[in-house]
PDB file of N, H, CA, C and O in Angstrom:
ATOM      1  N   UNK A   1      16.689   2.936   6.913  1.00  0.00           N
ATOM      2  CA  UNK A   1      17.547   3.134   8.053  1.00  0.00           C
ATOM      3  C   UNK A   1      17.827   1.809   8.779  1.00  0.00           C
ATOM      4  O   UNK A   1      18.949   1.549   9.214  1.00  0.00           O
ATOM      5  N   UNK A   2      16.794   0.991   8.897  1.00  0.00           N
ATOM      6  H   UNK A   2      15.882   1.202   8.543  1.00  0.00           H
ATOM      7  CA  UNK A   2      16.975  -0.302   9.556  1.00  0.00           C
ATOM      8  C   UNK A   2      18.016  -1.173   8.749  1.00  0.00           C
ATOM      9  O   UNK A   2      18.909  -1.802   9.318  1.00  0.00           O
ATOM     10  N   UNK A   3      17.846  -1.162   7.457  1.00  0.00           N
ATOM     11  H   UNK A   3      17.121  -0.651   6.995  1.00  0.00           H
ATOM     12  CA  UNK A   3      18.741  -2.008   6.630  1.00  0.00           C
ATOM     13  C   UNK A   3      20.172  -1.529   6.741  1.00  0.00           C
ATOM     14  O   UNK A   3      21.072  -2.347   6.929  1.00  0.00           O
ATOM     15  N   UNK A   4      20.410  -0.268   6.634  1.00  0.00           N
ATOM     16  H   UNK A   4      19.679   0.397   6.481  1.00  0.00           H
ATOM     17  CA  UNK A   4      21.729   0.262   6.741  1.00  0.00           C
ATOM     18  C   UNK A   4      22.358   0.002   8.137  1.00  0.00           C
ATOM     19  O   UNK A   4      23.525  -0.371   8.257  1.00  0.00           O
ATOM     20  N   UNK A   5      21.548   0.213   9.155  1.00  0.00           N
ATOM     21  H   UNK A   5      20.600   0.516   9.057  1.00  0.00           H
ATOM     22  CA  UNK A   5      22.026  -0.015  10.567  1.00  0.00           C
ATOM     23  C   UNK A   5      22.396  -1.505  10.785  1.00  0.00           C
ATOM     24  O   UNK A   5      23.265  -1.830  11.593  1.00  0.00           O
ATOM     25  N   UNK A   6      21.734  -2.362  10.066  1.00  0.00           N
ATOM     26  H   UNK A   6      21.028  -2.098   9.409  1.00  0.00           H
ATOM     27  CA  UNK A   6      22.019  -3.844  10.168  1.00  0.00           C
ATOM     28  C   UNK A   6      23.166  -4.232   9.272  1.00  0.00           C
ATOM     29  O   UNK A   6      23.616  -5.377   9.309  1.00  0.00           O
ATOM     30  N   UNK A   7      23.647  -3.319   8.477  1.00  0.00           N
ATOM     31  H   UNK A   7      23.281  -2.389   8.447  1.00  0.00           H
ATOM     32  CA  UNK A   7      24.799  -3.622   7.569  1.00  0.00           C
ATOM     33  C   UNK A   7      24.356  -4.524   6.428  1.00  0.00           C
ATOM     34  O   UNK A   7      25.164  -5.296   5.911  1.00  0.00           O
ATOM     35  N   UNK A   8      23.102  -4.447   6.026  1.00  0.00           N
ATOM     36  H   UNK A   8      22.446  -3.820   6.446  1.00  0.00           H
ATOM     37  CA  UNK A   8      22.619  -5.225   4.880  1.00  0.00           C
ATOM     38  C   UNK A   8      22.539  -4.419   3.632  1.00  0.00           C
ATOM     39  O   UNK A   8      22.146  -3.252   3.640  1.00  0.00           O
ATOM     40  N   UNK A   9      22.930  -5.075   2.518  1.00  0.00           N
ATOM     41  H   UNK A   9      23.249  -6.022   2.511  1.00  0.00           H
ATOM     42  CA  UNK A   9      22.716  -4.417   1.214  1.00  0.00           C
ATOM     43  C   UNK A   9      21.264  -4.629   0.774  1.00  0.00           C
ATOM     44  O   UNK A   9      20.554  -5.459   1.342  1.00  0.00           O
ATOM     45  N   UNK A  10      20.843  -3.903  -0.203  1.00  0.00           N
ATOM     46  H   UNK A  10      21.419  -3.229  -0.664  1.00  0.00           H
ATOM     47  CA  UNK A  10      19.494  -4.162  -0.738  1.00  0.00           C
ATOM     48  C   UNK A  10      19.408  -5.572  -1.273  1.00  0.00           C
ATOM     49  O   UNK A  10      18.379  -6.221  -1.085  1.00  0.00           O
ATOM     50  N   UNK A  11      20.415  -6.071  -1.916  1.00  0.00           N
ATOM     51  H   UNK A  11      21.251  -5.544  -2.068  1.00  0.00           H
ATOM     52  CA  UNK A  11      20.475  -7.435  -2.442  1.00  0.00           C
ATOM     53  C   UNK A  11      20.299  -8.422  -1.331  1.00  0.00           C
ATOM     54  O   UNK A  11      19.463  -9.321  -1.417  1.00  0.00           O
ATOM     55  N   UNK A  12      21.099  -8.263  -0.254  1.00  0.00           N
ATOM     56  H   UNK A  12      21.779  -7.533  -0.184  1.00  0.00           H
ATOM     57  CA  UNK A  12      21.068  -9.167   0.895  1.00  0.00           C
ATOM     58  C   UNK A  12      19.695  -9.226   1.521  1.00  0.00           C
ATOM     59  O   UNK A  12      19.169 -10.312   1.770  1.00  0.00           O
ATOM     60  N   UNK A  13      19.102  -8.063   1.782  1.00  0.00           N
ATOM     61  H   UNK A  13      19.529  -7.181   1.581  1.00  0.00           H
ATOM     62  CA  UNK A  13      17.777  -8.047   2.342  1.00  0.00           C
ATOM     63  C   UNK A  13      16.743  -8.690   1.426  1.00  0.00           C
ATOM     64  O   UNK A  13      15.853  -9.398   1.899  1.00  0.00           O
ATOM     65  N   UNK A  14      16.852  -8.450   0.112  1.00  0.00           N
ATOM     66  H   UNK A  14      17.574  -7.875  -0.272  1.00  0.00           H
ATOM     67  CA  UNK A  14      15.979  -9.108  -0.859  1.00  0.00           C
ATOM     68  C   UNK A  14      16.039 -10.577  -0.763  1.00  0.00           C
ATOM     69  O   UNK A  14      14.996 -11.224  -0.858  1.00  0.00           O
ATOM     70  N   UNK A  15      17.202 -11.170  -0.579  1.00  0.00           N
ATOM     71  H   UNK A  15      18.050 -10.645  -0.501  1.00  0.00           H
ATOM     72  CA  UNK A  15      17.352 -12.602  -0.464  1.00  0.00           C
ATOM     73  C   UNK A  15      16.701 -13.102   0.789  1.00  0.00           C
ATOM     74  O   UNK A  15      16.025 -14.131   0.769  1.00  0.00           O
ATOM     75  N   UNK A  16      16.890 -12.386   1.904  1.00  0.00           N
ATOM     76  H   UNK A  16      17.439 -11.550   1.920  1.00  0.00           H
ATOM     77  CA  UNK A  16      16.317 -12.800   3.190  1.00  0.00           C
ATOM     78  C   UNK A  16      14.807 -12.775   3.078  1.00  0.00           C
ATOM     79  O   UNK A  16      14.144 -13.626   3.670  1.00  0.00           O
ATOM     80  N   UNK A  17      14.252 -11.859   2.361  1.00  0.00           N
ATOM     81  H   UNK A  17      14.791 -11.168   1.879  1.00  0.00           H
ATOM     82  CA  UNK A  17      12.749 -11.707   2.242  1.00  0.00           C
ATOM     83  C   UNK A  17      12.166 -12.626   1.169  1.00  0.00           C
ATOM     84  O   UNK A  17      10.961 -12.566   0.923  1.00  0.00           O
ATOM     85  N   UNK A  18      12.925 -13.428   0.556  1.00  0.00           N
ATOM     86  H   UNK A  18      13.904 -13.477   0.756  1.00  0.00           H
ATOM     87  CA  UNK A  18      12.375 -14.381  -0.442  1.00  0.00           C
ATOM     88  C   UNK A  18      12.796 -14.097  -1.823  1.00  0.00           C
ATOM     89  O   UNK A  18      11.986 -14.197  -2.744  1.00  0.00           O
ATOM     90  N   UNK A  19      14.040 -13.742  -2.023  1.00  0.00           N
ATOM     91  H   UNK A  19      14.699 -13.661  -1.274  1.00  0.00           H
ATOM     92  CA  UNK A  19      14.578 -13.452  -3.360  1.00  0.00           C
ATOM     93  C   UNK A  19      13.892 -12.328  -4.070  1.00  0.00           C
ATOM     94  O   UNK A  19      13.615 -12.420  -5.266  1.00  0.00           O
ATOM     95  N   UNK A  20      13.605 -11.239  -3.336  1.00  0.00           N
ATOM     96  H   UNK A  20      13.830 -11.165  -2.365  1.00  0.00           H
ATOM     97  CA  UNK A  20      13.071 -10.070  -3.941  1.00  0.00           C
ATOM     98  C   UNK A  20      14.205  -9.305  -4.687  1.00  0.00           C
ATOM     99  O   UNK A  20      15.323  -9.233  -4.178  1.00  0.00           O
ATOM    100  N   UNK A  21      13.924  -8.740  -5.876  1.00  0.00           N
ATOM    101  H   UNK A  21      13.015  -8.798  -6.289  1.00  0.00           H
ATOM    102  CA  UNK A  21      14.939  -7.993  -6.569  1.00  0.00           C
ATOM    103  C   UNK A  21      15.339  -6.717  -5.811  1.00  0.00           C
ATOM    104  O   UNK A  21      14.566  -6.188  -5.013  1.00  0.00           O
ATOM    105  N   UNK A  22      16.523  -6.251  -6.069  1.00  0.00           N
ATOM    106  H   UNK A  22      17.151  -6.681  -6.717  1.00  0.00           H
ATOM    107  CA  UNK A  22      17.060  -5.025  -5.440  1.00  0.00           C
ATOM    108  C   UNK A  22      16.060  -3.868  -5.676  1.00  0.00           C
ATOM    109  O   UNK A  22      15.826  -3.071  -4.767  1.00  0.00           O
ATOM    110  N   UNK A  23      15.494  -3.773  -6.837  1.00  0.00           N
ATOM    111  H   UNK A  23      15.684  -4.421  -7.575  1.00  0.00           H
ATOM    112  CA  UNK A  23      14.599  -2.711  -7.186  1.00  0.00           C
ATOM    113  C   UNK A  23      13.361  -2.715  -6.259  1.00  0.00           C
ATOM    114  O   UNK A  23      12.851  -1.654  -5.897  1.00  0.00           O
ATOM    115  N   UNK A  24      12.908  -3.862  -5.898  1.00  0.00           N
ATOM    116  H   UNK A  24      13.322  -4.724  -6.192  1.00  0.00           H
ATOM    117  CA  UNK A  24      11.733  -3.940  -5.015  1.00  0.00           C
ATOM    118  C   UNK A  24      12.082  -3.318  -3.644  1.00  0.00           C
ATOM    119  O   UNK A  24      11.307  -2.538  -3.090  1.00  0.00           O
ATOM    120  N   UNK A  25      13.244  -3.677  -3.121  1.00  0.00           N
ATOM    121  H   UNK A  25      13.873  -4.311  -3.570  1.00  0.00           H
ATOM    122  CA  UNK A  25      13.706  -3.130  -1.857  1.00  0.00           C
ATOM    123  C   UNK A  25      13.869  -1.595  -1.997  1.00  0.00           C
ATOM    124  O   UNK A  25      13.456  -0.860  -1.100  1.00  0.00           O
ATOM    125  N   UNK A  26      14.434  -1.128  -3.050  1.00  0.00           N
ATOM    126  H   UNK A  26      14.769  -1.726  -3.778  1.00  0.00           H
ATOM    127  CA  UNK A  26      14.628   0.305  -3.270  1.00  0.00           C
ATOM    128  C   UNK A  26      13.341   1.011  -3.357  1.00  0.00           C
ATOM    129  O   UNK A  26      13.216   2.103  -2.801  1.00  0.00           O
ATOM    130  N   UNK A  27      12.327   0.446  -4.043  1.00  0.00           N
ATOM    131  H   UNK A  27      12.428  -0.441  -4.494  1.00  0.00           H
ATOM    132  CA  UNK A  27      11.023   1.074  -4.185  1.00  0.00           C
ATOM    133  C   UNK A  27      10.328   1.176  -2.798  1.00  0.00           C
ATOM    134  O   UNK A  27       9.659   2.174  -2.530  1.00  0.00           O
ATOM    135  N   UNK A  28      10.472   0.182  -1.937  1.00  0.00           N
ATOM    136  H   UNK A  28      11.015  -0.629  -2.155  1.00  0.00           H
ATOM    137  CA  UNK A  28       9.909   0.265  -0.583  1.00  0.00           C
ATOM    138  C   UNK A  28      10.629   1.398   0.190  1.00  0.00           C
ATOM    139  O   UNK A  28       9.992   2.207   0.864  1.00  0.00           O
ATOM    140  N   UNK A  29      11.907   1.430   0.078  1.00  0.00           N
ATOM    141  H   UNK A  29      12.425   0.773  -0.470  1.00  0.00           H
ATOM    142  CA  UNK A  29      12.695   2.469   0.837  1.00  0.00           C
ATOM    143  C   UNK A  29      12.323   3.875   0.424  1.00  0.00           C
ATOM    144  O   UNK A  29      12.232   4.785   1.249  1.00  0.00           O
ATOM    145  N   UNK A  30      12.112   4.031  -0.858  1.00  0.00           N
ATOM    146  H   UNK A  30      12.185   3.292  -1.528  1.00  0.00           H
ATOM    147  CA  UNK A  30      11.761   5.411  -1.408  1.00  0.00           C
ATOM    148  C   UNK A  30      10.293   5.689  -1.506  1.00  0.00           C
ATOM    149  O   UNK A  30       9.886   6.645  -2.165  1.00  0.00           O
ATOM    150  N   UNK A  31       9.488   4.880  -0.867  1.00  0.00           N
ATOM    151  H   UNK A  31       9.819   4.103  -0.331  1.00  0.00           H
ATOM    152  CA  UNK A  31       8.069   5.112  -0.808  1.00  0.00           C
ATOM    153  C   UNK A  31       7.393   5.030  -2.217  1.00  0.00           C
ATOM    154  O   UNK A  31       6.354   5.651  -2.440  1.00  0.00           O
ATOM    155  N   UNK A  32       7.990   4.268  -3.144  1.00  0.00           N
ATOM    156  H   UNK A  32       8.834   3.764  -2.962  1.00  0.00           H
ATOM    157  CA  UNK A  32       7.356   4.077  -4.423  1.00  0.00           C
ATOM    158  C   UNK A  32       6.500   2.791  -4.359  1.00  0.00           C
ATOM    159  O   UNK A  32       5.687   2.553  -5.252  1.00  0.00           O
ATOM    160  N   UNK A  33       6.669   1.995  -3.353  1.00  0.00           N
ATOM    161  H   UNK A  33       7.329   2.188  -2.627  1.00  0.00           H
ATOM    162  CA  UNK A  33       5.935   0.758  -3.134  1.00  0.00           C
ATOM    163  C   UNK A  33       5.528   0.718  -1.688  1.00  0.00           C
ATOM    164  O   UNK A  33       6.377   0.804  -0.800  1.00  0.00           O
ATOM    165  N   UNK A  34       4.247   0.590  -1.435  1.00  0.00           N
ATOM    166  H   UNK A  34       3.557   0.521  -2.156  1.00  0.00           H
ATOM    167  CA  UNK A  34       3.811   0.458  -0.023  1.00  0.00           C
ATOM    168  C   UNK A  34       4.210  -0.816   0.604  1.00  0.00           C
ATOM    169  O   UNK A  34       4.238  -1.855  -0.055  1.00  0.00           O
ATOM    170  N   UNK A  35       4.527  -0.771   1.878  1.00  0.00           N
ATOM    171  H   UNK A  35       4.504   0.074   2.414  1.00  0.00           H
ATOM    172  CA  UNK A  35       4.839  -1.962   2.615  1.00  0.00           C
ATOM    173  C   UNK A  35       3.580  -2.569   3.120  1.00  0.00           C
ATOM    174  O   UNK A  35       2.901  -1.965   3.950  1.00  0.00           O
ATOM    175  N   UNK A  36       3.235  -3.733   2.662  1.00  0.00           N
ATOM    176  H   UNK A  36       3.786  -4.224   1.988  1.00  0.00           H
ATOM    177  CA  UNK A  36       2.025  -4.406   3.079  1.00  0.00           C
ATOM    178  C   UNK A  36       2.184  -5.022   4.451  1.00  0.00           C
ATOM    179  O   UNK A  36       3.300  -5.180   4.945  1.00  0.00           O
ATOM    180  N   UNK A  37       1.064  -5.368   5.068  1.00  0.00           N
ATOM    181  H   UNK A  37       0.157  -5.239   4.667  1.00  0.00           H
ATOM    182  CA  UNK A  37       1.105  -6.056   6.368  1.00  0.00           C
ATOM    183  C   UNK A  37       1.952  -7.346   6.293  1.00  0.00           C
ATOM    184  O   UNK A  37       2.744  -7.660   7.181  1.00  0.00           O
ATOM    185  N   UNK A  38       1.736  -8.069   5.184  1.00  0.00           N
ATOM    186  H   UNK A  38       1.093  -7.814   4.462  1.00  0.00           H
ATOM    187  CA  UNK A  38       2.522  -9.326   4.943  1.00  0.00           C
ATOM    188  C   UNK A  38       4.023  -8.994   4.948  1.00  0.00           C
ATOM    189  O   UNK A  38       4.800  -9.666   5.626  1.00  0.00           O
ATOM    190  N   UNK A  39       4.430  -7.971   4.204  1.00  0.00           N
ATOM    191  H   UNK A  39       3.799  -7.425   3.653  1.00  0.00           H
ATOM    192  CA  UNK A  39       5.827  -7.591   4.132  1.00  0.00           C
ATOM    193  C   UNK A  39       6.347  -7.127   5.499  1.00  0.00           C
ATOM    194  O   UNK A  39       7.451  -7.480   5.913  1.00  0.00           O
ATOM    195  N   UNK A  40       5.531  -6.337   6.179  1.00  0.00           N
ATOM    196  H   UNK A  40       4.634  -6.051   5.842  1.00  0.00           H
ATOM    197  CA  UNK A  40       5.955  -5.843   7.543  1.00  0.00           C
ATOM    198  C   UNK A  40       6.215  -6.994   8.461  1.00  0.00           C
ATOM    199  O   UNK A  40       7.137  -6.935   9.275  1.00  0.00           O
ATOM    200  N   UNK A  41       5.408  -8.077   8.355  1.00  0.00           N
ATOM    201  H   UNK A  41       4.660  -8.125   7.694  1.00  0.00           H
ATOM    202  CA  UNK A  41       5.603  -9.249   9.194  1.00  0.00           C
ATOM    203  C   UNK A  41       6.886 -10.015   8.865  1.00  0.00           C
ATOM    204  O   UNK A  41       7.439 -10.703   9.723  1.00  0.00           O
ATOM    205  N   UNK A  42       7.366  -9.893   7.596  1.00  0.00           N
ATOM    206  H   UNK A  42       6.917  -9.335   6.899  1.00  0.00           H
ATOM    207  CA  UNK A  42       8.630 -10.519   7.178  1.00  0.00           C
ATOM    208  C   UNK A  42       9.758  -9.663   7.617  1.00  0.00           C
ATOM    209  O   UNK A  42      10.807 -10.184   7.996  1.00  0.00           O
ATOM    210  N   UNK A  43       9.592  -8.301   7.586  1.00  0.00           N
ATOM    211  H   UNK A  43       8.740  -7.878   7.279  1.00  0.00           H
ATOM    212  CA  UNK A  43      10.707  -7.408   7.916  1.00  0.00           C
ATOM    213  C   UNK A  43      10.942  -7.376   9.445  1.00  0.00           C
ATOM    214  O   UNK A  43      12.091  -7.281   9.878  1.00  0.00           O
ATOM    215  N   UNK A  44       9.908  -7.451  10.244  1.00  0.00           N
ATOM    216  H   UNK A  44       8.975  -7.528   9.893  1.00  0.00           H
ATOM    217  CA  UNK A  44       9.984  -7.324  11.685  1.00  0.00           C
ATOM    218  C   UNK A  44      11.027  -8.264  12.359  1.00  0.00           C
ATOM    219  O   UNK A  44      11.854  -7.773  13.127  1.00  0.00           O
ATOM    220  N   UNK A  45      11.016  -9.576  12.101  1.00  0.00           N
ATOM    221  H   UNK A  45      10.344  -9.975  11.477  1.00  0.00           H
ATOM    222  CA  UNK A  45      12.004 -10.382  12.736  1.00  0.00           C
ATOM    223  C   UNK A  45      13.416 -10.161  12.238  1.00  0.00           C
ATOM    224  O   UNK A  45      14.371 -10.402  12.978  1.00  0.00           O
ATOM    225  N   UNK A  46      13.574  -9.715  11.019  1.00  0.00           N
ATOM    226  H   UNK A  46      12.799  -9.519  10.419  1.00  0.00           H
ATOM    227  CA  UNK A  46      14.906  -9.438  10.497  1.00  0.00           C
ATOM    228  C   UNK A  46      15.563  -8.329  11.272  1.00  0.00           C
ATOM    229  O   UNK A  46      16.769  -8.352  11.517  1.00  0.00           O
ATOM    230  N   UNK A  47      14.737  -7.325  11.670  1.00  0.00           N
ATOM    231  H   UNK A  47      13.758  -7.307  11.471  1.00  0.00           H
ATOM    232  CA  UNK A  47      15.266  -6.195  12.380  1.00  0.00           C
ATOM    233  C   UNK A  47      14.888  -6.168  13.853  1.00  0.00           C
ATOM    234  O   UNK A  47      15.114  -5.179  14.551  1.00  0.00           O
ATOM    235  N   UNK A  48      14.305  -7.281  14.315  1.00  0.00           N
ATOM    236  H   UNK A  48      14.122  -8.084  13.748  1.00  0.00           H
ATOM    237  CA  UNK A  48      13.959  -7.415  15.791  1.00  0.00           C
ATOM    238  C   UNK A  48      13.105  -6.245  16.266  1.00  0.00           C
ATOM    239  O   UNK A  48      13.403  -5.601  17.272  1.00  0.00           O
ATOM    240  N   UNK A  49      12.067  -5.995  15.539  1.00  0.00           N
ATOM    241  H   UNK A  49      11.825  -6.518  14.722  1.00  0.00           H
ATOM    242  CA  UNK A  49      11.139  -4.921  15.923  1.00  0.00           C
ATOM    243  C   UNK A  49       9.704  -5.342  15.571  1.00  0.00           C
ATOM    244  O   UNK A  49       9.484  -6.430  15.037  1.00  0.00           O
ATOM    245  N   UNK A  50       8.763  -4.500  15.865  1.00  0.00           N
ATOM    246  H   UNK A  50       8.942  -3.616  16.299  1.00  0.00           H
ATOM    247  CA  UNK A  50       7.387  -4.779  15.583  1.00  0.00           C
ATOM    248  C   UNK A  50       7.020  -4.462  14.138  1.00  0.00           C
ATOM    249  O   UNK A  50       7.554  -3.516  13.558  1.00  0.00           O
ATOM    250  N   UNK A  51       6.113  -5.242  13.549  1.00  0.00           N
ATOM    251  H   UNK A  51       5.678  -6.010  14.020  1.00  0.00           H
ATOM    252  CA  UNK A  51       5.680  -4.951  12.177  1.00  0.00           C
ATOM    253  C   UNK A  51       5.097  -3.551  12.026  1.00  0.00           C
ATOM    254  O   UNK A  51       5.165  -2.939  10.960  1.00  0.00           O
ATOM    255  N   UNK A  52       4.529  -3.067  13.112  1.00  0.00           N
ATOM    256  H   UNK A  52       4.474  -3.565  13.978  1.00  0.00           H
ATOM    257  CA  UNK A  52       3.878  -1.739  13.098  1.00  0.00           C
ATOM    258  C   UNK A  52       4.876  -0.633  12.642  1.00  0.00           C
ATOM    259  O   UNK A  52       4.480   0.358  12.029  1.00  0.00           O
ATOM    260  N   UNK A  53       6.136  -0.828  12.951  1.00  0.00           N
ATOM    261  H   UNK A  53       6.458  -1.633  13.450  1.00  0.00           H
ATOM    262  CA  UNK A  53       7.144   0.144  12.602  1.00  0.00           C
ATOM    263  C   UNK A  53       7.231   0.399  11.099  1.00  0.00           C
ATOM    264  O   UNK A  53       7.691   1.457  10.671  1.00  0.00           O
ATOM    265  N   UNK A  54       6.794  -0.558  10.309  1.00  0.00           N
ATOM    266  H   UNK A  54       6.420  -1.418  10.656  1.00  0.00           H
ATOM    267  CA  UNK A  54       6.948  -0.469   8.854  1.00  0.00           C
ATOM    268  C   UNK A  54       5.631  -0.043   8.181  1.00  0.00           C
ATOM    269  O   UNK A  54       5.595   0.135   6.963  1.00  0.00           O
ATOM    270  N   UNK A  55       4.582   0.115   8.938  1.00  0.00           N
ATOM    271  H   UNK A  55       4.611  -0.030   9.927  1.00  0.00           H
ATOM    272  CA  UNK A  55       3.264   0.453   8.345  1.00  0.00           C
ATOM    273  C   UNK A  55       2.906   1.917   8.562  1.00  0.00           C
ATOM    274  O   UNK A  55       3.224   2.508   9.595  1.00  0.00           O
ATOM    275  N   UNK A  56       2.240   2.484   7.571  1.00  0.00           N
ATOM    276  H   UNK A  56       1.982   2.004   6.733  1.00  0.00           H
ATOM    277  CA  UNK A  56       1.723   3.861   7.674  1.00  0.00           C
ATOM    278  C   UNK A  56       0.380   3.738   8.312  1.00  0.00           C
ATOM    279  O   UNK A  56      -0.598   3.497   7.605  1.00  0.00           O
ATOM    280  N   UNK A  57       0.267   3.893   9.641  1.00  0.00           N
ATOM    281  H   UNK A  57       1.061   4.089  10.215  1.00  0.00           H
ATOM    282  CA  UNK A  57      -1.046   3.853  10.294  1.00  0.00           C
ATOM    283  C   UNK A  57      -1.486   5.147  10.728  1.00  0.00           C
ATOM    284  O   UNK A  57      -2.572   5.272  11.294  1.00  0.00           O
TER     285      UNK A  57
END
């Protein structure tokens, strides 16, 4: 939801996060790959929110 609202493609977000492949972004979106604290800290400034938003706590 954050990615779509920001108008970013999976490819564009992957590049922002350090050249991650589209499949990596897709796997996070579809809960096939957990979002780590490290990844949450990278995502937070991109979407101007707290890292906690991306973690299953």
